[in-house]
C-alpha positions as CSV (number, residue, x, y, z in Angstrom):
1,X,0.0,0.0,-0.1
2,X,1.2,3.7,-0.9
3,X,1.2,6.0,2.0
4,X,1.4,9.8,1.0
5,X,3.8,12.1,3.2
6,X,3.5,15.4,4.0
7,X,6.7,16.9,5.6
8,X,6.4,20.1,7.0
9,X,8.9,22.9,7.5
10,X,8.9,26.3,7.8
11,X,4.7,26.2,7.4
12,X,5.2,24.2,3.7
13,X,5.1,20.6,2.5
14,X,8.8,19.8,1.7
15,X,10.9,17.3,0.2
16,X,14.5,16.7,1.2
17,X,17.2,15.1,-0.1
18,X,18.9,12.6,2.7
19,X,17.2,14.8,4.9
20,X,19.1,17.7,4.7
21,X,18.9,19.5,1.0
22,X,15.3,20.7,0.2
23,X,14.6,19.7,-3.3
24,X,11.1,21.1,-3.5
25,X,8.5,23.1,-1.2
26,X,4.6,23.3,-1.9
27,X,3.2,26.5,0.2
28,X,-0.7,25.1,-0.5
29,X,-0.2,22.3,2.1
30,X,-4.2,21.6,2.2
31,X,-4.5,21.6,-1.3
32,X,-2.3,18.4,-0.9
33,X,-5.0,16.8,1.0
34,X,-7.3,17.1,-2.1
35,X,-4.3,15.3,-4.2
36,X,-3.8,12.4,-1.5
37,X,-7.1,12.0,-0.2
38,X,-8.1,9.2,-2.0
39,X,-5.6,7.1,-0.2
40,X,-6.2,4.9,3.2
41,X,-3.3,6.7,5.0
42,X,-1.4,10.0,5.4
43,X,1.9,10.5,7.2
44,X,2.5,14.1,8.4
45,X,6.0,14.7,9.7
46,X,6.9,17.7,11.5
47,X,10.8,18.1,10.2
48,X,11.6,21.3,12.2
49,X,10.2,19.8,15.6
50,X,12.3,16.6,15.0
51,X,15.6,18.9,14.1
52,X,15.0,20.9,17.1
53,X,13.9,24.0,15.3
54,X,10.8,25.1,16.4
55,X,7.5,23.4,15.0
56,X,4.4,23.1,13.0
57,X,2.2,21.7,15.7
58,X,-0.7,23.9,14.9
59,X,-0.6,23.4,11.3
60,X,0.0,19.5,11.7
61,X,-2.9,19.2,14.0
62,X,-5.2,21.1,11.1
63,X,-3.9,18.7,8.5
64,X,-4.8,15.8,11.0
65,X,-8.2,16.7,11.5
66,X,-9.3,17.7,8.0
67,X,-7.6,14.4,6.6
68,X,-9.9,12.5,9.0
69,X,-13.1,14.4,8.9
70,X,-13.3,15.5,5.3
71,X,-11.6,12.4,4.0
72,X,-11.6,9.7,6.1
73,X,-8.1,8.9,6.1
74,X,-6.0,7.5,8.9
75,X,-3.5,9.4,9.8
76,X,0.1,9.2,11.6
77,X,2.1,11.8,13.2
78,X,5.7,12.2,14.0
79,X,8.6,14.4,14.1
80,X,9.8,15.9,17.9
81,X,7.1,13.8,19.8
82,X,9.2,13.3,23.0
83,X,6.6,13.4,25.7
84,X,3.6,11.4,26.8
85,X,1.5,14.8,27.3
86,X,2.1,15.5,23.3
87,X,1.2,11.9,22.1
88,X,-2.1,11.9,24.4
89,X,-3.2,15.6,22.6
90,X,-2.7,14.0,19.1
91,X,-4.4,10.7,19.8
92,X,-7.1,13.2,21.2
93,X,-7.4,15.0,17.8
94,X,-8.2,11.9,16.2
95,X,-4.5,10.5,15.4
96,X,-4.4,6.6,14.4
97,X,-0.7,6.6,15.1
98,X,1.9,8.5,16.6
99,X,5.5,8.0,15.1
100,X,7.9,7.9,17.7
101,X,11.9,8.2,16.9
102,X,14.7,9.9,19.0
103,X,12.7,9.7,22.5
104,X,12.8,5.8,21.6
105,X,16.2,5.1,22.3
106,X,18.5,6.5,25.1
107,X,22.3,6.1,25.0
108,X,21.7,3.7,22.3
109,X,18.9,1.4,24.0
110,X,15.3,1.5,24.4
111,X,13.8,4.0,26.5
112,X,11.9,1.6,28.4
113,X,10.8,4.0,31.3
114,X,9.4,6.3,28.4
115,X,7.8,3.9,26.2
116,X,6.3,2.0,29.4
117,X,4.4,5.0,30.1
118,X,3.4,5.6,26.2
119,X,2.3,2.3,26.1
120,X,-0.1,2.5,29.5
121,X,-1.5,5.7,28.1
122,X,-2.0,5.5,24.6
123,X,-1.9,1.6,24.1
124,X,0.8,0.1,21.6
125,X,-1.9,-0.3,18.9
126,X,-1.4,3.6,18.3
127,X,2.5,3.7,18.7
128,X,4.8,2.8,15.4
129,X,8.4,3.5,16.4
130,X,10.9,5.2,13.8
131,X,14.0,3.2,13.3
132,X,15.9,5.3,10.4
133,X,19.2,4.5,9.1
134,X,22.3,5.8,7.5
135,X,25.1,3.7,6.4
136,X,23.5,0.7,8.3
137,X,23.1,2.9,11.6
138,X,20.3,3.9,13.4
139,X,20.4,7.7,12.9
140,X,18.1,10.2,15.5
141,X,17.8,14.1,16.3
142,X,16.7,14.6,12.8
143,X,19.0,12.2,11.2
144,X,21.8,14.4,12.4
145,X,23.3,12.1,15.1
146,X,24.2,8.4,14.5
147,X,24.4,5.5,17.1
148,X,26.4,2.4,17.1
149,X,23.7,0.1,16.4
150,X,21.4,-1.1,13.3
151,X,17.4,-1.1,13.7
152,X,17.5,-4.8,13.4
153,X,19.6,-5.0,16.8
154,X,17.0,-3.6,18.8
155,X,13.8,-4.4,16.9
156,X,12.8,-7.5,19.4
157,X,13.4,-5.6,22.5
158,X,11.0,-2.8,21.1
159,X,8.4,-4.9,19.9
160,X,6.7,-5.1,23.5
161,X,6.1,-1.1,23.2
162,X,4.8,-0.5,19.6
163,X,1.9,-1.8,16.7
164,X,4.8,-1.5,14.1
165,X,8.0,0.1,12.9
166,X,8.8,3.0,10.2
167,X,12.2,2.5,8.7
168,X,13.7,5.0,6.4
169,X,16.8,4.3,4.2
170,X,18.1,7.8,4.9
171,X,21.1,6.9,2.2
172,X,18.4,6.8,-0.4
173,X,15.9,9.2,1.0
174,X,14.6,11.8,-1.6
175,X,16.4,10.4,-4.1
176,X,14.1,8.3,-6.3
177,X,17.0,5.9,-6.9
178,X,15.2,2.5,-6.1
179,X,14.3,0.8,-3.0
180,X,17.1,-1.3,-1.5
181,X,15.1,-4.4,-1.3
182,X,17.8,-6.2,0.6
183,X,17.8,-4.1,3.6
184,X,14.0,-4.3,4.1
185,X,14.2,-8.1,3.7
186,X,16.9,-8.3,6.3
187,X,14.3,-6.1,8.7
188,X,11.5,-8.2,7.8
189,X,13.4,-11.4,9.2
190,X,14.0,-9.1,12.4
191,X,10.3,-8.7,13.6
192,X,7.0,-10.0,13.0
193,X,5.2,-6.7,13.7
194,X,4.4,-4.4,10.7
195,X,6.6,-2.4,9.0
196,X,6.4,0.7,6.8
197,X,9.0,1.4,4.6
198,X,10.3,4.6,3.3
199,X,13.5,5.6,1.1
200,X,14.3,5.8,-2.7
201,X,10.9,4.6,-3.8
202,X,10.3,5.5,-7.2
203,X,7.8,3.3,-8.8
204,X,4.6,1.1,-8.7
205,X,7.0,-2.0,-9.2
206,X,9.1,-1.2,-6.0
207,X,5.6,-0.6,-3.9
208,X,4.1,-4.4,-5.2
209,X,8.0,-5.9,-4.2
210,X,7.5,-4.5,-0.7
211,X,3.6,-5.7,-0.7
212,X,5.1,-8.9,-1.3
213,X,7.3,-8.3,1.9
214,X,4.3,-7.6,3.7
215,X,5.3,-4.0,4.0
216,X,3.3,-0.6,3.2
217,X,5.3,2.0,1.2
218,X,6.0,5.7,2.5
219,X,6.3,8.0,-0.5
220,X,7.4,11.5,-0.6
221,X,9.4,12.6,-3.7
222,X,8.0,9.9,-6.4
223,X,4.7,11.3,-5.5
224,X,5.4,14.7,-5.8
225,X,7.3,14.5,-9.1
226,X,4.5,12.3,-10.1
227,X,6.4,9.3,-10.6
228,X,3.8,7.7,-8.6
229,X,0.2,8.2,-8.2
């Protein structure tokens, strides 16, 4: 299944290459809901919040409400969610799942105290843990900090706290250079929980290949540039 992404930066929907260089920006953020509204799911990521550079919380919240109420979409929201209170607020807005990235780990290990509180308050089915990797290692803090571990090494320990994982191949993110199926096959073998794949996806053929692995595909650049619909 294709899942469109709206990544927010400075009040615009943007697409970045490797999470750093801006390739394009769309000012009419709500117009994207009309374009993407026929899909079942939507990802909304607050890049500014993820990078610790302010945030787009009000805009993200309005997108979530409109996507759900006007288009019947299920919404996942991520980017800078580091407290249980912030997660609860999003659930009250009608968000189906929250995406937890940097806060899921502390000193390279599962942040069990935080994740346990989160599980108790919003339930694990509403939590998707992001395990994004560059050069095979998990990256956090808006993909600026590299840890000494790979996603596959921590998945088993994180399974009790979430309903699935979002895994982004940062080396290919925004490049439309093709999905790294070998990497995603390895991740599939590391957990039985659902996985949403992202990074480099450029065609319907690749989306179908991920579906055969039992994975959904979160697509950004290729969707914005009309490579897939």
